[in-house]
C-alpha positions as a Markdown table, in Angstrom:
| # | Residue | x | y | z |
|---|---|---|---|---|
| 1 | Met | 5.6 | -1.9 | 30.7 |
| 2 | Val | 8.2 | 1.0 | 30.5 |
| 3 | Ile | 11.9 | 0.3 | 30.2 |
| 4 | Thr | 14.4 | 3.1 | 30.7 |
| 5 | Arg | 17.1 | 3.3 | 28.1 |
| 6 | Glu | 19.4 | 6.3 | 27.7 |
| 7 | Lys | 17.1 | 8.2 | 30.1 |
| 8 | Glu | 14.3 | 7.8 | 27.7 |
| 9 | Pro | 11.2 | 5.6 | 28.6 |
| 10 | Val | 10.4 | 2.8 | 26.2 |
| 11 | Ala | 6.9 | 1.2 | 26.5 |
| 12 | Val | 6.7 | -2.4 | 25.4 |
| 13 | Ala | 3.0 | -3.0 | 25.1 |
| 14 | Gly | 1.7 | -6.3 | 26.5 |
| 15 | Tyr | 4.6 | -7.2 | 28.7 |
| 16 | Arg | 5.4 | -6.7 | 32.4 |
| 17 | Ile | 9.2 | -6.5 | 33.1 |
| 18 | Val | 10.4 | -8.6 | 36.0 |
| 19 | His | 14.1 | -7.7 | 35.8 |
| 20 | Arg | 17.0 | -7.3 | 33.4 |
| 21 | Ile | 18.9 | -10.6 | 32.7 |
| 22 | Gly | 21.5 | -9.4 | 30.1 |
| 23 | Gln | 23.0 | -6.5 | 28.3 |
| 24 | Gly | 25.2 | -6.1 | 25.3 |
| 25 | Gly | 26.5 | -3.3 | 23.1 |
| 26 | Gln | 23.3 | -3.1 | 21.1 |
| 27 | Ala | 20.6 | -4.7 | 23.2 |
| 28 | Gln | 19.2 | -5.4 | 26.6 |
| 29 | Val | 17.4 | -8.6 | 27.6 |
| 30 | Phe | 14.7 | -8.6 | 30.2 |
| 31 | Leu | 12.8 | -11.4 | 31.9 |
| 32 | Ala | 9.2 | -10.3 | 31.2 |
| 33 | Glu | 5.7 | -11.7 | 31.8 |
| 34 | Arg | 3.3 | -11.7 | 28.8 |
| 35 | Glu | 0.3 | -9.9 | 30.2 |
| 36 | His | -2.5 | -11.8 | 28.5 |
| 37 | Asp | -1.4 | -15.3 | 29.8 |
| 38 | Gly | 1.4 | -14.8 | 32.3 |
| 39 | Leu | 4.0 | -16.6 | 30.1 |
| 40 | Leu | 7.6 | -15.8 | 31.1 |
| 41 | Val | 9.7 | -14.6 | 28.1 |
| 42 | Ala | 13.1 | -13.2 | 27.3 |
| 43 | Leu | 12.4 | -9.7 | 25.9 |
| 44 | Lys | 15.3 | -8.5 | 23.8 |
| 45 | Val | 15.1 | -4.7 | 23.3 |
| 46 | Leu | 17.6 | -3.4 | 20.7 |
| 47 | Asp | 19.1 | 0.0 | 20.3 |
| 48 | Arg | 16.8 | 2.5 | 18.6 |
| 49 | Thr | 19.6 | 3.6 | 16.1 |
| 50 | Leu | 19.2 | 0.2 | 14.5 |
| 51 | Arg | 15.8 | 1.1 | 13.2 |
| 52 | Gln | 17.5 | 3.5 | 10.8 |
| 53 | Asp | 19.8 | 0.7 | 9.5 |
| 54 | Gly | 18.1 | -0.9 | 6.5 |
| 55 | Arg | 20.4 | -3.8 | 6.4 |
| 56 | Phe | 19.7 | -4.5 | 10.1 |
| 57 | Leu | 16.0 | -4.3 | 9.6 |
| 58 | Glu | 16.2 | -7.0 | 6.8 |
| 59 | Arg | 18.1 | -9.2 | 9.2 |
| 60 | Phe | 15.7 | -8.5 | 12.0 |
| 61 | Val | 12.7 | -9.5 | 10.0 |
| 62 | Arg | 14.5 | -12.5 | 8.4 |
| 63 | Glu | 15.6 | -13.8 | 11.8 |
| 64 | Tyr | 12.0 | -14.0 | 13.0 |
| 65 | Lys | 10.9 | -15.8 | 9.8 |
| 66 | Leu | 13.8 | -18.3 | 9.9 |
| 67 | Ile | 13.1 | -19.3 | 13.5 |
| 68 | Ala | 9.4 | -19.5 | 12.9 |
| 69 | Ser | 10.1 | -21.9 | 10.1 |
| 70 | Leu | 12.2 | -24.3 | 12.2 |
| 71 | Gln | 9.7 | -25.2 | 15.0 |
| 72 | Asn | 11.9 | -27.8 | 16.8 |
| 73 | Asp | 13.1 | -28.3 | 20.3 |
| 74 | Phe | 16.7 | -27.4 | 19.4 |
| 75 | Val | 15.9 | -23.8 | 18.7 |
| 76 | Ala | 14.6 | -21.1 | 21.0 |
| 77 | Arg | 11.0 | -20.1 | 20.1 |
| 78 | Val | 10.3 | -16.6 | 19.1 |
| 79 | Tyr | 6.8 | -15.5 | 20.1 |
| 80 | Asp | 6.6 | -11.9 | 18.9 |
| 81 | Gln | 8.6 | -9.3 | 17.0 |
| 82 | Gly | 7.9 | -5.6 | 16.6 |
| 83 | Phe | 8.8 | -2.0 | 17.6 |
| 84 | Ala | 8.3 | -0.2 | 20.9 |
| 85 | Gly | 8.5 | 3.3 | 19.5 |
| 86 | Asp | 11.8 | 3.3 | 17.7 |
| 87 | Tyr | 13.2 | 0.3 | 19.6 |
| 88 | Pro | 13.0 | -3.1 | 17.9 |
| 89 | Tyr | 12.2 | -6.0 | 20.2 |
| 90 | Leu | 11.9 | -9.7 | 20.1 |
| 91 | Ala | 10.0 | -11.8 | 22.7 |
| 92 | Met | 11.7 | -15.2 | 22.9 |
| 93 | Glu | 11.4 | -18.4 | 24.9 |
| 94 | Tyr | 12.9 | -17.9 | 28.3 |
| 95 | Leu | 15.7 | -20.5 | 29.0 |
| 96 | Pro | 16.7 | -20.2 | 32.7 |
| 97 | Ser | 19.4 | -22.8 | 32.8 |
| 98 | Gly | 22.2 | -20.7 | 31.5 |
| 99 | Thr | 24.7 | -20.6 | 28.6 |
| 100 | Leu | 27.4 | -23.0 | 27.5 |
| 101 | Ala | 29.9 | -20.1 | 28.1 |
| 102 | Val | 29.1 | -20.2 | 31.8 |
| 103 | Arg | 29.5 | -24.0 | 31.9 |
| 104 | Ile | 32.8 | -23.8 | 30.2 |
| 105 | His | 34.0 | -21.2 | 32.7 |
| 106 | Glu | 32.9 | -23.5 | 35.5 |
| 107 | Gly | 34.7 | -26.5 | 33.9 |
| 108 | Leu | 33.4 | -29.6 | 32.1 |
| 109 | Ala | 34.4 | -33.2 | 32.3 |
| 110 | Ser | 35.6 | -34.5 | 28.9 |
| 111 | Arg | 32.7 | -37.0 | 28.6 |
| 112 | Thr | 30.3 | -34.2 | 29.3 |
| 113 | Ala | 32.0 | -32.0 | 26.6 |
| 114 | Leu | 31.6 | -34.9 | 24.1 |
| 115 | Arg | 27.9 | -35.4 | 25.0 |
| 116 | Ile | 27.2 | -31.7 | 24.6 |
| 117 | Ala | 29.1 | -31.7 | 21.2 |
| 118 | Gly | 26.9 | -34.6 | 20.1 |
| 119 | Gln | 23.7 | -32.8 | 21.2 |
| 120 | Val | 24.7 | -29.6 | 19.4 |
| 121 | Ala | 25.4 | -31.7 | 16.3 |
| 122 | Arg | 21.9 | -33.0 | 16.5 |
| 123 | Ala | 20.6 | -29.4 | 16.8 |
| 124 | Leu | 22.7 | -28.3 | 13.8 |
| 125 | Asp | 21.4 | -31.3 | 11.8 |
| 126 | Ala | 17.8 | -30.1 | 12.4 |
| 127 | Ile | 18.8 | -26.5 | 11.5 |
| 128 | His | 20.7 | -27.5 | 8.4 |
| 129 | Gly | 17.9 | -29.8 | 7.4 |
| 130 | His | 15.8 | -26.7 | 6.9 |
| 131 | Gly | 18.5 | -25.2 | 4.6 |
| 132 | Ile | 19.8 | -22.8 | 7.2 |
| 133 | Val | 23.4 | -22.1 | 8.2 |
| 134 | His | 23.7 | -20.3 | 11.6 |
| 135 | Arg | 27.0 | -18.5 | 10.9 |
| 136 | Asp | 27.5 | -17.3 | 14.5 |
| 137 | Leu | 27.7 | -20.4 | 16.6 |
| 138 | Lys | 29.5 | -19.7 | 19.9 |
| 139 | Pro | 29.1 | -20.7 | 23.6 |
| 140 | Ala | 27.0 | -17.6 | 24.4 |
| 141 | Asn | 24.5 | -18.7 | 21.7 |
| 142 | Ile | 24.0 | -22.1 | 23.2 |
| 143 | Leu | 21.6 | -22.3 | 26.1 |
| 144 | Phe | 20.0 | -25.2 | 28.0 |
| 145 | Arg | 16.6 | -26.4 | 28.8 |
| 146 | Pro | 15.9 | -27.6 | 32.4 |
| 147 | Asp | 16.5 | -31.2 | 31.2 |
| 148 | Ala | 20.0 | -30.2 | 30.0 |
| 149 | Arg | 19.2 | -30.3 | 26.3 |
| 150 | Pro | 21.1 | -27.5 | 24.4 |
| 151 | Val | 19.2 | -24.9 | 22.5 |
| 152 | Ile | 20.7 | -22.7 | 19.8 |
| 153 | Val | 19.7 | -19.0 | 19.8 |
| 154 | Asp | 20.5 | -15.8 | 18.0 |
| 155 | Phe | 19.8 | -16.3 | 14.3 |
| 156 | Gly | 20.5 | -12.7 | 13.3 |
| 157 | Leu | 23.3 | -13.7 | 11.0 |
| 158 | Ala | 21.8 | -17.0 | 9.8 |
| 159 | Lys | 21.7 | -17.7 | 6.1 |
| 160 | Ser | 19.1 | -19.6 | 4.1 |
| 161 | Leu | 20.8 | -21.7 | 1.5 |
| 162 | Ala | 17.8 | -21.2 | -0.7 |
| 163 | Ser | 18.2 | -17.4 | -0.7 |
| 164 | Asn | 20.6 | -15.4 | -2.9 |
| 165 | Thr | 20.3 | -12.5 | -0.5 |
| 166 | Asn | 23.6 | -11.3 | 1.0 |
| 167 | Leu | 23.1 | -9.1 | 4.0 |
| 168 | Thr | 26.8 | -8.7 | 4.9 |
| 169 | Val | 29.0 | -5.9 | 3.8 |
| 170 | Ala | 32.0 | -6.6 | 1.6 |
| 171 | Gly | 35.2 | -6.6 | 3.6 |
| 172 | Gln | 33.4 | -6.5 | 7.0 |
| 173 | Leu | 33.4 | -9.3 | 9.6 |
| 174 | Val | 29.9 | -9.5 | 11.1 |
| 175 | Ala | 30.2 | -12.8 | 13.0 |
| 176 | Thr | 32.4 | -13.5 | 16.1 |
| 177 | Pro | 36.0 | -13.8 | 14.8 |
| 178 | Arg | 37.1 | -16.2 | 17.5 |
| 179 | Tyr | 34.6 | -18.8 | 16.2 |
| 180 | Met | 34.6 | -18.1 | 12.5 |
| 181 | Ser | 35.5 | -20.7 | 9.9 |
| 182 | Pro | 38.4 | -20.0 | 7.5 |
| 183 | Glu | 36.1 | -19.6 | 4.6 |
| 184 | Gln | 34.0 | -17.1 | 6.6 |
| 185 | Cys | 37.1 | -15.1 | 7.5 |
| 186 | Val | 37.9 | -14.4 | 3.8 |
| 187 | Gly | 34.3 | -13.8 | 2.8 |
| 188 | Lys | 33.7 | -17.0 | 0.8 |
| 189 | Pro | 30.3 | -18.6 | 0.6 |
| 190 | Val | 29.5 | -20.8 | 3.5 |
| 191 | Asp | 27.6 | -24.1 | 3.9 |
| 192 | Pro | 26.8 | -26.3 | 6.9 |
| 193 | Arg | 30.4 | -27.3 | 7.3 |
| 194 | Ser | 31.2 | -23.8 | 8.4 |
| 195 | Asp | 29.0 | -24.3 | 11.5 |
| 196 | Leu | 30.9 | -27.6 | 12.2 |
| 197 | Tyr | 34.2 | -25.7 | 12.2 |
| 198 | Ser | 32.7 | -23.3 | 14.8 |
| 199 | Leu | 31.5 | -26.3 | 16.8 |
| 200 | Gly | 35.2 | -27.6 | 16.7 |
| 201 | Val | 36.4 | -24.3 | 18.2 |
| 202 | Ile | 33.7 | -24.7 | 20.9 |
| 203 | Phe | 34.6 | -28.4 | 21.5 |
| 204 | Tyr | 38.3 | -27.4 | 22.1 |
| 205 | Glu | 37.1 | -24.8 | 24.7 |
| 206 | Met | 34.9 | -27.4 | 26.4 |
| 207 | Leu | 37.7 | -29.9 | 26.6 |
| 208 | Thr | 40.5 | -27.6 | 27.8 |
| 209 | Gly | 38.8 | -24.5 | 29.3 |
| 210 | Arg | 41.1 | -22.4 | 27.0 |
| 211 | Lys | 40.5 | -20.5 | 23.8 |
| 212 | Leu | 41.6 | -22.2 | 20.6 |
| 213 | Phe | 43.8 | -19.3 | 19.5 |
| 214 | Glu | 45.1 | -16.9 | 22.2 |
| 215 | Ala | 44.9 | -13.6 | 20.2 |
| 216 | Asp | 43.2 | -10.4 | 21.0 |
| 217 | Arg | 43.4 | -8.6 | 17.6 |
| 218 | Val | 40.9 | -9.6 | 15.0 |
| 219 | Val | 43.6 | -9.7 | 12.3 |
| 220 | Asp | 45.6 | -12.3 | 14.4 |
| 221 | Leu | 42.6 | -14.4 | 15.0 |
| 222 | Val | 41.8 | -14.4 | 11.2 |
| 223 | Ser | 45.4 | -15.4 | 10.4 |
| 224 | Ala | 45.3 | -18.2 | 12.9 |
| 225 | His | 42.0 | -19.6 | 11.5 |
| 226 | Leu | 43.6 | -19.5 | 8.0 |
| 227 | Asn | 47.0 | -20.8 | 8.8 |
| 228 | Ala | 47.6 | -22.2 | 12.3 |
| 229 | Pro | 47.2 | -25.9 | 12.9 |
| 230 | Pro | 44.9 | -27.0 | 15.7 |
| 231 | Pro | 46.6 | -27.2 | 19.0 |
| 232 | Arg | 47.5 | -30.6 | 20.3 |
| 233 | Leu | 45.4 | -31.8 | 23.2 |
| 234 | Pro | 47.2 | -32.9 | 26.4 |
| 235 | Pro | 47.8 | -36.7 | 26.7 |
| 236 | Glu | 44.8 | -37.4 | 28.9 |
| 237 | Leu | 42.5 | -35.9 | 26.1 |
| 238 | Ala | 44.4 | -37.3 | 23.1 |
| 239 | Gly | 41.5 | -39.7 | 22.3 |
| 240 | Tyr | 39.5 | -36.7 | 21.1 |
| 241 | Gln | 42.2 | -35.3 | 18.8 |
| 242 | Gly | 40.9 | -37.1 | 15.7 |
| 243 | Ile | 37.4 | -35.6 | 16.1 |
| 244 | Leu | 38.9 | -32.1 | 16.7 |
| 245 | Asp | 41.2 | -32.3 | 13.7 |
| 246 | Arg | 38.4 | -33.1 | 11.4 |
| 247 | Leu | 36.2 | -30.4 | 12.7 |
| 248 | Leu | 38.9 | -27.8 | 12.5 |
| 249 | Ala | 40.3 | -28.8 | 9.1 |
| 250 | Lys | 41.0 | -25.6 | 7.0 |
| 251 | Asp | 39.5 | -27.2 | 3.9 |
| 252 | Pro | 35.7 | -27.9 | 4.3 |
| 253 | Glu | 36.2 | -31.1 | 2.2 |
| 254 | Ala | 38.4 | -32.5 | 5.0 |
| 255 | Arg | 35.8 | -31.9 | 7.7 |
| 256 | Phe | 32.8 | -34.0 | 8.7 |
| 257 | Gln | 30.5 | -33.4 | 5.8 |
| 258 | Ser | 27.4 | -33.0 | 7.8 |
| 259 | Ala | 26.3 | -32.6 | 11.4 |
| 260 | Arg | 24.6 | -36.0 | 11.1 |
| 261 | Glu | 27.9 | -37.6 | 10.2 |
| 262 | Leu | 29.5 | -36.0 | 13.3 |
| 263 | Phe | 26.7 | -37.1 | 15.6 |
| 264 | Ala | 26.9 | -40.7 | 14.2 |
| 265 | His | 30.6 | -40.7 | 14.8 |
| 266 | Ile | 30.3 | -39.5 | 18.3 |
| 267 | Ala | 27.6 | -41.9 | 19.1 |
| 268 | Ile | 29.7 | -44.9 | 18.1 |
């Protein structure tokens, strides 16, 4: 099928495009049908300039390998990876039930927020159990299956704890600042507890419908993650403050020490 990007046709062999379902600064996502069996997939086609970026290409190949190694229901499956001419693409599992970002915008009951946090903790436990830290957990990267189970996507910044490879640039923030842990903000090594901090930021948004820190500039967000205490929840949500405070502790040693510990705590 041919996709038009920047007035230049891009042929993605083996797929029939149904329609576009998303667009970002460096990628477009299409609902597509795999021609040999009719399977519906999310076809992510990236900007062609990225093919010239050696660091990106390493991430691109590594993302496919990491997801392929997981093979569990908490992670979106990736079926294919390659290049359509100069355009990198990924063919991924199509998840039609929307993102957590949309559900937060629509409003969530507090018990629903707690249930989703527990399910995401289970997902993180499965990921961390394979020695992988996601490093870019945010509401837009949490989708849902038709049975309402959350699924984590976008492992482009994920880190294998067994690897010494560092694919970030010194002094450069490559994740999403609004959800980054304090140690991530200053370029320190991260472990699974960094993802738990990001989940704490998401949990606050699910409970309140507001951003954890209301700042537009990256430097202000970084400063808040490093120095500002977690906001106090309103009285009707005060019962969740203890969970939130542990997730958002500046010191990783003061947080829940694993996603499994968090899930067990929520399930009590």
